[in-house]
C-alpha positions in Angstrom: 84.8 78.6 41.8 82.2 78.1 39.1 80.3 81.1 37.9 76.6 81.1 38.6 75.0 81.2 35.2 71.9 82.9 36.6 73.9 85.7 38.1 73.2 88.2 35.3 69.8 87.0 34.4 68.2 90.0 36.0 64.9 90.4 37.8 61.6 88.7 36.8 58.5 90.9 36.8 56.4 93.5 35.1 57.2 97.2 34.8 54.6 99.8 33.8 56.1 102.6 31.8 54.6 105.9 30.7 56.0 106.2 27.2 56.7 109.7 25.8 56.2 111.0 22.3 58.6 110.7 19.4 60.1 107.3 20.5 59.4 103.7 19.6 58.4 101.0 22.0 61.7 99.4 21.2 63.5 102.5 22.3 61.9 102.0 25.8 62.9 98.3 25.9 66.5 99.2 24.9 66.8 101.7 27.8 65.3 99.2 30.2 67.8 96.6 29.0 70.7 99.0 29.6 69.5 100.1 33.1 68.8 96.6 34.3 71.8 95.1 32.5 69.8 92.3 31.0 68.6 91.1 27.6 65.4 89.2 28.4 62.9 92.0 28.2 59.8 92.3 26.0 56.8 94.6 25.7 53.1 94.0 25.5 51.6 95.9 22.7 53.4 98.4 20.4 52.7 102.1 20.7 53.4 104.3 17.6 56.1 107.0 18.1 53.4 109.7 18.3 51.5 107.9 21.0 52.1 108.2 24.7 51.1 106.3 27.8 50.9 102.7 29.1 53.6 100.3 27.9 53.9 97.1 29.8 57.4 95.6 30.0 58.0 92.0 31.0 61.4 90.8 32.3 63.0 87.5 32.9 60.5 84.6 33.4 57.6 87.1 33.1 58.2 87.1 29.3 56.3 83.8 29.4 53.1 85.7 30.1 53.7 88.3 27.4 51.0 86.9 25.0 48.5 86.6 27.9 48.9 90.3 28.8 48.9 91.5 25.2 45.5 89.8 24.7 43.6 92.0 27.2 41.3 94.9 26.3 42.8 98.4 26.1 41.6 101.9 26.8 42.8 104.9 24.8 42.3 108.7 25.0 42.5 110.2 21.5 41.8 113.2 19.2 40.3 112.8 15.8 40.8 115.8 13.4 38.2 115.9 10.7 38.6 117.2 7.1 42.1 115.8 6.4 42.9 112.2 5.4 46.5 111.0 5.5 48.3 107.9 4.2 49.1 106.7 7.7 45.7 107.6 9.1 47.5 109.8 11.7 49.1 113.2 11.8 52.5 111.8 10.9 51.4 110.9 7.4 51.3 112.6 4.0 48.0 114.4 3.3 45.9 112.5 0.7 42.8 114.6 0.7 41.3 117.7 2.3 37.6 118.5 2.6 35.6 121.2 4.4 34.1 120.1 7.7 30.4 120.8 8.0 28.9 122.1 11.3 28.0 118.6 12.5 25.5 118.3 15.3 26.4 116.3 18.4 23.8 113.7 17.2 25.5 113.3 13.8 28.9 112.7 15.5 27.4 110.3 18.0 25.8 108.3 15.1 29.2 108.0 13.4 30.8 106.7 16.6 27.9 104.4 17.3 28.4 102.7 13.9 31.8 101.5 15.2 30.6 100.1 18.5 30.3 96.5 19.4 31.7 93.8 17.1 32.8 94.9 13.6 35.7 94.5 11.2 38.7 96.8 10.6 41.0 96.9 7.6 44.6 97.1 9.0 46.5 100.1 7.7 49.4 99.6 5.4 51.6 101.4 7.9 51.4 98.7 10.5 53.6 95.9 11.9 51.5 93.1 10.4 53.6 90.9 8.2 53.0 89.9 4.6 55.3 87.0 3.5 57.6 87.8 6.4 57.9 91.5 5.7 56.2 94.2 7.9 53.6 96.2 6.0 55.1 99.5 7.1 58.3 98.5 5.3 56.4 97.8 2.1 54.5 101.1 2.5 57.9 102.9 2.6 58.6 101.4 -0.8 55.3 102.8 -2.1 53.7 99.4 -2.2 50.2 98.5 -1.2 49.2 94.9 -0.7 45.9 93.1 0.0 45.1 92.8 3.7 42.4 90.8 5.4 39.7 92.4 7.5 40.2 91.8 11.2 37.5 91.2 13.7 37.6 93.8 16.6 35.2 95.1 19.2 34.6 98.4 21.0 33.1 97.9 24.4 32.4 101.5 25.1 33.4 105.0 24.0 32.9 108.6 25.3 33.1 111.9 23.4 34.7 114.3 25.8 35.1 117.4 23.7 33.9 118.6 20.3 35.6 121.7 18.9 35.4 121.0 15.1 37.5 119.9 13.3 38.7 118.2 16.5 36.8 115.5 18.5 38.3 114.2 21.7 37.3 110.7 22.8 37.9 107.8 25.1 37.6 104.3 23.6 37.7 100.8 25.3 38.6 98.2 22.7 40.0 94.8 22.0 43.5 93.6 21.2 44.5 94.4 17.7 42.3 97.5 17.4 43.8 100.3 15.4 42.7 103.7 16.8 44.2 105.4 13.7 41.8 103.4 11.6 39.0 104.2 14.0 39.5 107.9 13.5 39.9 107.5 9.7 36.7 105.4 9.4 34.7 107.8 11.5 35.9 110.7 9.3 34.8 108.7 6.2 31.4 107.9 7.8 30.9 111.6 8.3 31.8 112.2 4.6 34.7 114.6 5.2 37.5 112.3 6.1 39.7 112.5 9.2 42.8 111.3 10.9 44.2 110.6 14.4 46.0 113.6 15.8 46.7 112.6 19.4 46.7 109.2 21.2 47.4 108.1 24.8 47.0 104.5 26.1 45.6 104.7 29.6 44.7 101.1 30.4 45.5 97.5 29.4 43.6 94.8 31.2 43.9 95.7 34.9 47.0 97.8 34.4 46.7 101.6 34.3 49.2 104.3 33.5 48.6 106.0 36.9 51.9 105.9 38.8 53.9 104.4 36.0 57.6 105.1 35.7 58.2 107.7 33.0 60.8 107.3 30.3 62.8 110.1 31.7 62.8 108.4 35.1 63.7 105.1 33.5 66.8 106.6 31.9 68.3 107.8 35.2 67.1 105.1 37.6 69.4 102.5 39.0 68.7 98.8 38.7 67.6 98.7 42.3 65.2 101.7 41.9 63.6 100.1 38.8 63.3 96.7 40.5 61.4 98.5 43.4 58.9 99.8 40.9 58.3 96.3 39.3 55.4 94.0 40.0 56.2 90.4 40.8 54.4 87.5 39.1 52.4 87.0 42.3 51.4 90.7 42.3 50.3 90.4 38.6 48.2 87.3 39.4 46.5 89.0 42.3 45.8 92.2 40.2 44.3 90.2 37.4 42.2 88.1 39.8 43.8 84.9 38.4 
């Protein structure tokens, strides 16, 4: 009897994962590959190790819509800590500069956030996955190198400041693909004149997908293939959800 070549191809669909801290997006994909016993799995939009929240995995034939899902707007919940600038623009980086944080009024803080609303350009950080001559910038940054980067057009659809307890500012931001929330926090700190960095980040939405009800990384590690498949969305489900 001839073997069925599609026997071990695995399921086709979309799995919504709630990524934990201190792990890479690739770590999540690796566990999914192991639990599903399949290789054809990708993710839609990298989350830094310090970030938590929504990570969309695509399996089997669903990898064909990976770019489509990655292109959709995102929502993040974050915390900017003023007064400290780091080389990575987040709490994981080396401190470059420290400045006192004035007693900013709510209006001053709102003005700084307002200046990064709508269409504008961001300078991608050196510690990023963007490639220069085929080499990821973060690898060059590890070697102490800084290279010229091009400004990138981005947009912020909306934001909300949810807590101000200086030096910390909690916020929600809805933004375009390719938006660096680390750079957002850094730039707002620079706008206020005291510097700042991103100290917490959670992705809560991407397009029509939300982190509510997502499978956690801990659940993913111990779930059977059948249990994971039961949590997946089919391509038809995705099409209906997106209104396509």
